[in-house]
N, C-alpha and C positions, 0 to 999 in steps of 0.2 A: 621362077619363086617370087615369094611374097616377102614384104619388108616385116620383118622381126622388131619390134619396138617395145621400147622399154614401158608403155603401159599394158604388159600382157597379151595386145592383140595380135593375131596370128591370122592371116587368110593363105588357106590352101594353097598351093600353087599349080599352075596349069597341068602339070602333069598329075599332079594328087588328084584334081578335079575328073581328069579323063579315066583316070583308075577309077573312080566312084562312081563315073556315071555308064561306064562301060555297062552294055545290054548282055556280056558274057557271064558278069558276075552273079546273075540269078535274084537281086535283092530288090525291095522298092523302096525307091528314094524321096525322102520330103523335102523341098527348102525350106530352112526357117529362117533366111535373111537374103537378101540379093545383093550380088557383088556387082557394084559401080565401077569398077575399077581394078585393074592389077599390074604389076611392076614388078621385072626381073631382076631388080635390086636385090644383091645379099648382105648390104650392111644392117647393123645395127644401128638405129637411128632413135634420138629423143621424139616424142610426141605428146604433146598435151591433150589431145582429141582422139577419141579411136573412129578410126575409118568404117563404112559398113564394109560385111564380110560376107561368104558362101559359105553358108555350114551345110554339112548335108548329113542326114539320120539314115542311117542304113537297117530299116526296117525288115525283122524276119520275124517267122511262123515260131511258133513253141517248137523247143527242144524236141526230138526225137530218138526213141529207144534208149530213152532212160531206165536202167537197171537199178538206180540205186537214188532213195529220198532223203539227203542230208537230214539232220534233226537239231534243232538249238537244242543247246545247252539244258536248258529247263524243261525239253521235250522229251531230249534224253534219257534226265534223271527222273523223271515221270513217267517213263516207257510209253507215250504218247505217239503214234505216228502222225506223219503230215501227209495229207492227200496230194500234195504238187511240191515240184523242186522248190526249193529257195532261190530267190533270184540274188546276183551276186552281180554289183557294179563295180566294174576291175578298171578305176580312171589311171590311167598310163601305160593301157593295158598292150601297148606296140613296144616297151621298153624291157631293157635286160631281164628286171625282177617280173615286170608287170606281165610280161607273153607267158614265161614259165608258169605263172600263177594262175592267169586266167586256162589254159591249156589243162593244169590238174585241178582245178575246180569243176571244170565241164565234164572230164574225164570222171570225176567224183560223183557226177550227177546233179550238179548244182545247173541251174540255167542262169548264164552268163551274159553281160554285154561290156563290151569295149568301149571305153571313152578315151579319147586321145588326142591331139590335134597335127600328130606328125612333126612336132618341132625338133625332136632328137635327131632325126634324119635330114634338115637343115642344118644343126650344127655341124656334121658332117660334110656336109657341102662349102659352107663359109668356111670351116677351118683345115678345108682340105685333108680329112681323117676318113678312114675306113674300117670297118669290122673285121677283123683276121675271117672270119666266117662269111659268105655271100648269106645275105638276107632277102628274102622274097618282101614283095609288098606284102600291105596288111590284109588285102582283099585277097590275093592268093595265099596268104596264110590261112584264111578263116576257110574260105576254100577247100583248100587241102585237108583240112581237118575235118570238114563236113563229109567230105569222100572217102575217108578214112574211119570214122565212127560213127556217121549218120546223125552226129550232134551239131547243132547251128548257135555258132556265137553270135548275137546283133553286133551291131558296129555304130557309133556313134562319133563322126568327126566335127569336132570343133572346137572350141577354147574355153576351158572353164572358167576361165576370167571373165566370160562373157554370160554374163547370170543369166540372160534372157534362152542363151543355149542352152545352159547348166539346166534351166528349170524344166524346158520339154526334153529335155532328156528322162529327166528324175517322172515326171507326172508321166511320159509314154512308158517306162521300163517298171516305174515303182520297185525297186529295188529293197530287199529284207536285210541286207549288208552291202556296204560300199568299203571298197579297198583302195586305198589314197596311194599311189605311186607315181601320181600327173604332177611332177616337181621337178624342175633343174636340179640336178642330183651329185655334180662333179663342184668340188670347191676350188679347184686350180680354175674352172671355166668362171668363178665366181668372182677371182683375183686378176682376170684379163687385164679389165678395165674399167673405167667408171661406167661404160653402159652396160657391161654384164654383169657388174654388182647391182646397178638398180633391175636390171630384167630380173635378176635371181631372186630378189626380194619381192619386188612387185609380183610378179607369177606365182612364188611359192603361197606367201603371205594371203595375197589379194585371191588367189586361186582357193586355197583351203578354207577361207574366211565364206566364200561362195558356197563352197560344198556343205558349210556347217548353216548356211542361211537356206538353201536349199533345204535339206535335211529337215528344219524345223517347220517349214512352211509346206512340203509336198509329201515327205515321208517321216513323220514322227516315233516312231518304232523302228526306223531304220539304225543297223549297229555300222557304227564309223571304225574302220581298221585302219589307221594310220600308219605309216612306213615313217619313222623317225630315224634319228641317228645315235649311236653311242658318241660321237663327237660331240655332242652337245652336254656330256660331263666333261669335256678334257681330260685332262690328265692330272687329278688331284693327289695329295700323300696322305690321304685316307681312302677307305674301301668305298668303292662304287655300290651306293643299291639302288635297288630297284626303282625309282622312281619319285620315291620318299628318302626322309631323313627325321630320322627321331632325336633332338638335339634339346640341353636343358641348357639353360641361360639365365643366369641371376637368381637361380632357384626354382624358375619356372620350366616344363617341359611343355614340348607343342612338336609335332611332324608334320615338318614343311617340305616342299616340294625340293630334291636336291640340287643344291648351286650347279648352277651352268657357267662354264668357261669355253665357250666356243672359241675354233679357230679360225672362222675364215667367216665370209658375209653368205657363204651357202649355210655354214653351221648355225650363224646368226639366226636364219630364216628360220629353219627349225625349232629353233628356243619361241621363237615369237609364236609357230604355229603352235607347240605345247600349252604355252600360257592360253593362247585364244580357245583353244580346244577345252581346256579345264575349266575356264570360264565359262563356256556355254553350258559345259558339262552341269554347272552349278545353278546359272541363271534359267537355263529354258529345258534344263532336264534330259539333254542327248546323252546318250548311251557311248562311248567312246573307250578303243583300245591302243594306247600309243605303243606301237614296237620299235623299241628304239634298237634299230639293225648294226651290225659290227660288218665288216667288210667280207664281202660275198666273193665267192670263188668258183671256179669249174663252169661247166656250159650246159650240159645235159641231164634232162630229166627224163621220166621212163615217157614223156609225151614229146618234147621237142627230139628224141631220138628216131621218132616213128618213120620219119621222111625227112630229106633235104629241105623242103617248103616249110619245114617246121622249126629248122635250126632258130638258135639263139646266136644276138648277136656275140660278141665275143671283141670286147676293146683292149687295147696292148699301149697306146699311147700314153703320153704324160698326161694328159687333161682328163682321161676319162677310164683311163684304165687302172684296176686295182692291182695291188701288189703281186698278190701271188698270180695270176694270171699275164702281169708283164711279164714277171720272172720268168714263167715256163717258156713265153714267145721267145724273148731275151736269147734262153738257154738255147730252143732250136735252131737260131739263125745264127749262134754262134757269137752274139754280142754279151761283153760282159755285163753281169748282171749289176741293177745300178741302186745301190745301196744309198740313201740320201745320209749323210754327214756321217757320224759317229754309229748308226744304226740301232740303237736302243730303242725306237719306240715302237711299243707295244700295245695291241689293241686286240680286240675279239674278232676271230673268223667265223665264219660259216658256210658250209657248202650250198650253194643253191634247191638243190634238191631240201634241205632243212629250212630254207625261206619260203617256199611253198607249202612246207608240212605246218610251220609256225602259223601261217595266215589260216591255213585250213581249220589248225586249233584255234585260233582266235573265234572264227567266225561259228565253230562249232559251240564254244562256251562263250556267250556273247555277254558284255559287261551289262548289269541292271541300270534300268532307266536313270540318269544322273548322276551314274559312274564314269569317273576317269580314272583306267588302269593305264598302269605302264608295265611292261614287259621288256627287259635287257634280251635281245634277241642273237644270241651267239651262241656256240657251242663251246672254242677253245682260243685261247689266247697265245699269242707268237709275236714276238718281237721281230724286223725287219732281217737283223742277222739269222735268227732261228732260222725263217722263211729261205733265207739265201742256202743256207747250209743243208736243208733238206731237198732244195732243189739242185743243188750241186751234186750229193749222192746219187739222186735219182737219174740225172743224167748219164752220170758215169756208168750205170748200168746199163742204159742204152747204149754207151761209145760216146757219149758228148762229152767234150771239155770244157767244162762249163767254170769261167773264171768268174770274180766279183770284182768291182770298185769303187771305191768311195766317191759319191760326186757331191757338190756342192748341195746342202740344202736349201732348195727356193722357199722352204716352207721358214714360219718362226713359231718354231716349235721345243718342245722339250727332246733331247734325242738321247737321255737317258732318266730313268724314274721312276717311280713305284705306280703299278698297277695292279688292280683286284678288284674286278669288277661281279657284281653277285648276279648270277641269271637263272632261278631255280623255280620259277612259277608257268615258264613254258614246258619246263621236265615235270611237274605235278600236275601238268595238262595232259601228257602223256606224249612228247616229245621223243623220238628216238632215235638221236643224231649219226648222220655219216661222219664219223670223225675222219680226219686227216691222215691218210695213211699212203703206202708205199705203190698200192695198186691205185690209188686214186691219181697219184702225182705221176704216175708211168701213161695212164689213160690221158689225163693232161698234156704233158709233153708231146706222146703219140698224136695227140689232137693237132698238138703246134708245128708239128714235124708236117705232118699232112700238106698243111695250109702255108707252109713258110713262104712257099713263092708268093703271095698275095702282101707280104710285112712290107711295109716302109718304114724302112730303117732310120730315116730321118727324124719320121716322128716318135722313137723312142725316148732320146733323152729331154727332161723337162726342161719348158721351155717359158712357165709360167712364174714369177718372181713375186714373193707376198711383198716385198720392199720395194720393188722396182714399178709395181701398179700404178699409172696414174690419169687423167682423166681424157687423154687422147685415145680413139678408139685404135686399136692394135691388130694386126693380120699377125698370127703368131706362127704360121707355118708358109713356107714358102714353095 
């Protein structure tokens, strides 16, 4: 495996290169840069200079067998038809939300390209983690999708922090929309040590800046759909609006970006992204939709359920696992549900099926040139204690004796607070949500029981402390 360095550089591992260059994959490959060296180190290292890297572009023919031609919002309003499928670049398309979104959009008739450096898989190797579900290589995933549906997903393997690579991807694919999931998305990961904090902010902020510059230079009409987070807002003692707040101060009134109170170096990187995107919309006329997403749960969409090689990842560990997914896995293996502190922490939640639906709605109804829109992307609010009670009740119906225990909170956050966030804009565009139901919990618990032999119980308890993080690199699992 290759070095992961704090300047965002990432060179694909020998295993990744072997997969990409395998003749059985059936795609054409273009070398964008030559690799002069490789290493087997899995350590995070500081680096002031980016090394030369091998980037592989997996080029493919046009999508076959299209039955639908997605329209932009303006085309829908005017009744116009499009002669060819709209092109969507899914940055970070090998990840939890990105993979489900790429398949969903491809199934809906969009021409899809995935851009990913596969670094999320490297994190598992570094930290000794693994998905509850076995996940196939990105090449095998795409090949299986093609065999089942006849639809082709293009693949660009490389680092969006390398502008030369990203430029070539944009010029080659010419996207109408760019869905940006390509960020380090874990708050605990960003709080492990200095090197991971620096990596998170460099990767996320510089990567997003590069996407903005690529749009400006090579795809002026492209619509950016950026996955943000509700965590940008924090937990204020007033209602959370969708992106903006109208205030009156000393007799004057203005509408301003809603105040941000991020609670980790990851969430802070998202705040920086939002400011950079808003500025470029104003300065360059970029069109952008910022989807401030809540906590996602679930694993299956219609597309990922079609074959085991299309299965999505399910993280249950204390670094990448989200609350409801973690609780269901804990219940399945007989581990007490781990409620951090008092358990009153309240957040917005949504089913992964609604994540892909929200992205599709944003693409089909794009922002105007120069417009920076913010949608709060969630469907329901729950406290951690409420989720624990729901999982306990659902587990009892399956004969599981589910216990709950309070553990010291590794985070710095309010454990009891007011929380009322608005989320009407996506509903107005037509979102039909999948609300958390007994049947969904039953399904998720059964799924966890099915794979419980893959659970490493040593990964369940939290291992990252906000207050104890330091400059020295840590190995958080043994």
